[in-house]
One Martini backbone bead per residue (centre of mass of N, CA, C, O) as a GRO file, in nm:
protein
  228
    1MET     BB    1  21.493   5.258  -5.280
    2THR     BB    2  21.384   5.058  -5.504
    3ILE     BB    3  21.185   5.006  -5.763
    4GLU     BB    4  21.045   4.764  -5.636
    5ASN     BB    5  20.976   4.899  -5.364
    6ILE     BB    6  20.800   5.125  -5.477
    7ILE     BB    7  20.587   4.946  -5.614
    8ASP     BB    8  20.503   4.792  -5.360
    9ALA     BB    9  20.405   5.044  -5.205
   10VAL     BB   10  20.186   5.125  -5.405
   11ASP     BB   11  20.021   4.857  -5.401
   12ALA     BB   12  19.953   4.879  -5.095
   13LEU     BB   13  19.813   5.165  -5.112
   14LYS     BB   14  19.719   5.114  -5.443
   15PRO     BB   15  19.538   4.914  -5.584
   16ASN     BB   16  19.609   4.763  -5.913
   17PRO     BB   17  19.615   4.663  -6.276
   18TYR     BB   18  19.908   4.736  -6.322
   19THR     BB   19  20.204   4.691  -6.440
   20ASP     BB   20  20.534   4.702  -6.375
   21ALA     BB   21  20.607   4.826  -6.647
   22GLN     BB   22  20.425   5.077  -6.624
   23LYS     BB   23  20.538   5.184  -6.351
   24THR     BB   24  20.828   5.212  -6.452
   25ALA     BB   25  20.763   5.418  -6.673
   26TRP     BB   26  20.666   5.637  -6.482
   27LEU     BB   27  20.924   5.661  -6.316
   28SER     BB   28  21.108   5.729  -6.556
   29ARG     BB   29  20.970   5.995  -6.623
   30CYS     BB   30  21.028   6.131  -6.356
   31GLU     BB   31  21.337   6.105  -6.366
   32GLY     BB   32  21.377   6.268  -6.628
   33GLN     BB   33  21.268   6.533  -6.517
   34ILE     BB   34  21.473   6.566  -6.290
   35LEU     BB   35  21.735   6.558  -6.458
   36THR     BB   36  21.666   6.802  -6.655
   37GLU     BB   37  21.544   7.025  -6.441
   38CYS     BB   38  21.744   6.986  -6.180
   39TYR     BB   39  22.032   6.855  -6.307
   40LEU     BB   40  22.086   6.941  -6.609
   41MET     BB   41  22.070   6.706  -6.805
   42PRO     BB   42  22.128   6.570  -7.082
   43ILE     BB   43  21.898   6.397  -7.264
   44GLU     BB   44  22.102   6.173  -7.379
   45ASP     BB   45  22.168   6.069  -7.062
   46VAL     BB   46  21.891   5.957  -7.015
   47PRO     BB   47  21.737   5.704  -6.872
   48VAL     BB   48  21.558   5.389  -6.929
   49TYR     BB   49  21.359   5.188  -6.759
   50ASP     BB   50  21.360   4.829  -6.699
   51CYS     BB   51  21.180   4.594  -6.540
   52SER     BB   52  21.361   4.330  -6.616
   53THR     BB   53  21.660   4.486  -6.519
   54ASP     BB   54  21.589   4.752  -6.296
   55SER     BB   55  21.456   4.680  -6.007
   56GLY     BB   56  21.741   4.719  -5.828
   57ILE     BB   57  21.737   5.014  -5.860
   58VAL     BB   58  21.836   5.328  -5.733
   59PRO     BB   59  21.720   5.610  -5.740
   60LEU     BB   60  21.814   5.940  -5.715
   61VAL     BB   61  21.643   6.031  -5.485
   62PRO     BB   62  21.675   6.105  -5.165
   63PRO     BB   63  21.621   6.072  -4.855
   64PRO     BB   64  21.294   6.184  -4.795
   65TYR     BB   65  21.225   6.259  -5.115
   66ASP     BB   66  21.141   5.971  -5.254
   67LYS     BB   67  20.823   5.995  -5.227
   68LEU     BB   68  20.764   6.114  -5.514
   69TYR     BB   69  20.736   5.847  -5.668
   70GLU     BB   70  20.474   5.750  -5.539
   71SER     BB   71  20.294   6.000  -5.603
   72TYR     BB   72  20.322   5.978  -5.910
   73ILE     BB   73  20.206   5.695  -5.956
   74CYS     BB   74  19.935   5.748  -5.821
   75ALA     BB   75  19.850   5.967  -6.022
   76MET     BB   76  19.858   5.784  -6.277
   77ILE     BB   77  19.642   5.590  -6.183
   78ASP     BB   78  19.411   5.792  -6.159
   79TYR     BB   79  19.421   5.880  -6.455
   80ALA     BB   80  19.384   5.596  -6.588
   81ASN     BB   81  19.097   5.560  -6.429
   82GLY     BB   82  18.938   5.846  -6.446
   83GLU     BB   83  19.014   5.992  -6.155
   84TYR     BB   84  19.032   6.328  -6.145
   85ASN     BB   85  19.005   6.412  -5.851
   86LYS     BB   86  19.229   6.230  -5.744
   87TYR     BB   87  19.448   6.338  -5.931
   88GLN     BB   88  19.461   6.623  -5.816
   89ASN     BB   89  19.552   6.533  -5.533
   90THR     BB   90  19.809   6.364  -5.612
   91MET     BB   91  19.949   6.598  -5.764
   92GLN     BB   92  19.974   6.782  -5.522
   93MET     BB   93  20.156   6.592  -5.368
   94PHE     BB   94  20.381   6.579  -5.572
   95ASN     BB   95  20.442   6.884  -5.588
   96ARG     BB   96  20.524   6.902  -5.292
   97ASP     BB   97  20.753   6.695  -5.298
   98MET     BB   98  20.915   6.838  -5.521
   99SER     BB   99  20.955   7.110  -5.376
  100ASP     BB  100  21.117   7.000  -5.140
  101PHE     BB  101  21.352   6.894  -5.310
  102VAL     BB  102  21.432   7.156  -5.463
  103ARG     BB  103  21.503   7.320  -5.215
  104TRP     BB  104  21.734   7.143  -5.120
  105LEU     BB  105  21.909   7.151  -5.376
  106THR     BB  106  21.934   7.466  -5.418
  107ARG     BB  107  22.041   7.549  -5.139
  108LEU     BB  108  22.316   7.372  -5.166
  109TYR     BB  109  22.390   7.374  -5.513
  110GLU     BB  110  22.314   7.544  -5.742
  111PRO     BB  111  22.302   7.408  -6.038
  112ALA     BB  112  22.361   7.638  -6.250
  113ARG     BB  113  22.666   7.676  -6.117
  114ARG     BB  114  22.773   7.353  -6.013
  115VAL     BB  115  22.750   7.177  -6.250
  116LYS     BB  116  22.887   6.857  -6.372
  117HIS     BB  117  22.946   6.701  -6.687
  118ASN     BB  118  23.119   6.438  -6.795
  119VAL     BB  119  23.347   6.358  -6.600
  120LYS     BB  120  23.655   6.230  -6.620
  121LEU     BB  121  23.800   5.967  -6.425
  122GLY     BB  122  23.867   5.716  -6.610
  123GLY     BB  123  24.046   5.394  -6.668
  124ILE     BB  124  24.049   5.059  -6.805
  125ASP     BB  125  24.230   4.764  -6.896
  126TYR     BB  126  24.355   4.451  -6.973
  127GLY     BB  127  24.622   4.522  -6.781
  128THR     BB  128  24.456   4.551  -6.534
  129THR     BB  129  24.523   4.513  -6.178
  130GLY     BB  130  24.305   4.541  -5.974
  131ALA     BB  131  24.253   4.816  -5.787
  132VAL     BB  132  24.192   5.150  -5.915
  133LEU     BB  133  24.266   5.476  -5.873
  134LEU     BB  134  24.094   5.743  -6.027
  135ASP     BB  135  23.965   5.919  -5.782
  136ILE     BB  136  23.916   6.219  -5.579
  137LEU     BB  137  23.679   6.372  -5.443
  138PRO     BB  138  23.586   6.661  -5.370
  139GLU     BB  139  23.509   6.852  -5.132
  140GLY     BB  140  23.156   6.881  -5.142
  141THR     BB  141  23.048   6.648  -5.307
  142TYR     BB  142  22.776   6.550  -5.542
  143LEU     BB  143  22.724   6.240  -5.666
  144PHE     BB  144  22.456   6.139  -5.914
  145PHE     BB  145  22.623   6.022  -6.176
  146LEU     BB  146  22.699   5.737  -6.395
  147THR     BB  147  22.942   5.616  -6.641
  148CYS     BB  148  23.000   5.321  -6.854
  149GLY     BB  149  23.242   5.267  -7.114
  150VAL     BB  150  23.270   5.010  -7.347
  151THR     BB  151  23.496   5.035  -7.614
  152THR     BB  152  23.637   4.751  -7.548
  153ALA     BB  153  23.617   4.430  -7.535
  154PHE     BB  154  23.651   4.177  -7.328
  155ASN     BB  155  23.854   3.837  -7.342
  156SER     BB  156  23.870   3.595  -7.110
  157GLY     BB  157  23.590   3.399  -7.177
  158VAL     BB  158  23.389   3.395  -6.932
  159SER     BB  159  23.445   3.679  -6.759
  160ASP     BB  160  23.369   4.045  -6.730
  161THR     BB  161  23.376   4.272  -6.448
  162ILE     BB  162  23.286   4.604  -6.420
  163THR     BB  163  23.393   4.824  -6.154
  164LEU     BB  164  23.268   5.075  -5.917
  165ARG     BB  165  23.412   5.201  -5.613
  166ASP     BB  166  23.431   5.294  -5.308
  167GLU     BB  167  23.627   5.314  -5.017
  168ASP     BB  168  23.394   5.118  -4.872
  169GLY     BB  169  23.295   4.904  -5.114
  170ASN     BB  170  23.078   5.032  -5.280
  171THR     BB  171  22.871   4.973  -5.544
  172LEU     BB  172  22.803   5.186  -5.826
  173ILE     BB  173  22.906   5.000  -6.075
  174SER     BB  174  22.802   4.718  -6.298
  175VAL     BB  175  22.952   4.542  -6.576
  176SER     BB  176  22.992   4.403  -6.875
  177GLY     BB  177  23.301   4.365  -7.059
  178GLN     BB  178  23.178   4.191  -7.325
  179THR     BB  179  23.010   4.465  -7.383
  180GLU     BB  180  22.950   4.712  -7.579
  181GLY     BB  181  22.892   5.028  -7.410
  182ILE     BB  182  22.648   5.217  -7.218
  183THR     BB  183  22.622   5.281  -6.865
  184ARG     BB  184  22.364   5.400  -6.642
  185ARG     BB  185  22.379   5.559  -6.303
  186ALA     BB  186  22.266   5.625  -6.015
  187ALA     BB  187  22.380   5.838  -5.738
  188ARG     BB  188  22.496   5.869  -5.369
  189LEU     BB  189  22.767   6.084  -5.325
  190PHE     BB  190  22.921   6.217  -5.037
  191GLY     BB  191  23.205   6.376  -5.046
  192LEU     BB  192  23.511   6.243  -4.960
  193LYS     BB  193  23.607   6.016  -5.231
  194GLY     BB  194  23.717   5.724  -5.346
  195LEU     BB  195  23.775   5.572  -5.676
  196TYR     BB  196  23.734   5.225  -5.787
  197ALA     BB  197  23.866   5.017  -6.039
  198GLN     BB  198  23.759   4.692  -6.197
  199ASN     BB  199  23.854   4.365  -6.326
  200GLU     BB  200  23.654   4.072  -6.301
  201SER     BB  201  23.796   3.774  -6.401
  202GLU     BB  202  23.730   3.478  -6.610
  203GLY     BB  203  23.996   3.301  -6.714
  204ASN     BB  204  24.174   3.428  -6.931
  205PRO     BB  205  24.368   3.668  -6.990
  206PRO     BB  206  24.321   3.951  -7.127
  207THR     BB  207  24.399   4.115  -7.464
  208GLU     BB  208  24.141   4.302  -7.439
  209GLY     BB  209  24.028   4.625  -7.334
  210ARG     BB  210  23.791   4.904  -7.249
  211ALA     BB  211  23.718   5.146  -6.978
  212VAL     BB  212  23.503   5.433  -6.905
  213PHE     BB  213  23.460   5.697  -6.667
  214ARG     BB  214  23.178   5.902  -6.566
  215ALA     BB  215  23.059   6.220  -6.420
  216HIS     BB  216  22.799   6.363  -6.216
  217TYR     BB  217  22.820   6.687  -6.041
  218PHE     BB  218  22.847   6.865  -5.735
  219ARG     BB  219  23.001   7.169  -5.619
  220GLN     BB  220  23.063   7.280  -5.308
  221GLU     BB  221  23.099   7.555  -5.134
  222PRO     BB  222  23.242   7.616  -4.830
  223GLU     BB  223  23.047   7.852  -4.719
  224ARG     BB  224  22.784   7.663  -4.695
  225GLY     BB  225  22.884   7.402  -4.489
  226ARG     BB  226  22.745   7.118  -4.481
  227TRP     BB  227  22.987   6.950  -4.680
  228ALA     BB  228  23.278   7.104  -4.625
   0.00000   0.00000   0.00000
């Protein structure tokens, strides 16, 4: 589910007076806790979701464990309403949902041993044409986060869209190449997959531009067997 879907589900379950911006902030806080405590991500790499631009993003935790986002927002609503007995109940539900997710994650991937952060996949520049294979993920990999850094802006004139797709054509990250900066996105990519980068430009061929992709992932050892 996207952030918008999660908020809609919460509103249907627990009607409330709080804005989508406030509920997005609560979800973002939950996501940050998961990234730092479960995925051991450096705090400087943790994104903060903006309701006006990020409502279509799919958060990190995969189903069926993504229900924890709904239970967390429900708990925050109860707390903000001053309904502390309800808050205790909804926080217990969130803690149970979180525990289920953590057991799944640690049983398969043992994050403290197998996490890899900011692994450079490769990059593209203004002279790159078509889709370029950057990397083939090792078998048994769970890629959970991506960053795209536009280090030099592309200048085709009309638009430059930098994308990273898997071998099935699914878009993992898409950013404007005409603005320098770093974009971070949660991902859910399991198994052996090729990763392809491309600049889709309109206008004159660009004469400058550079983008670099990095990944955060777990490498599962073959003997654990589930995705090896």
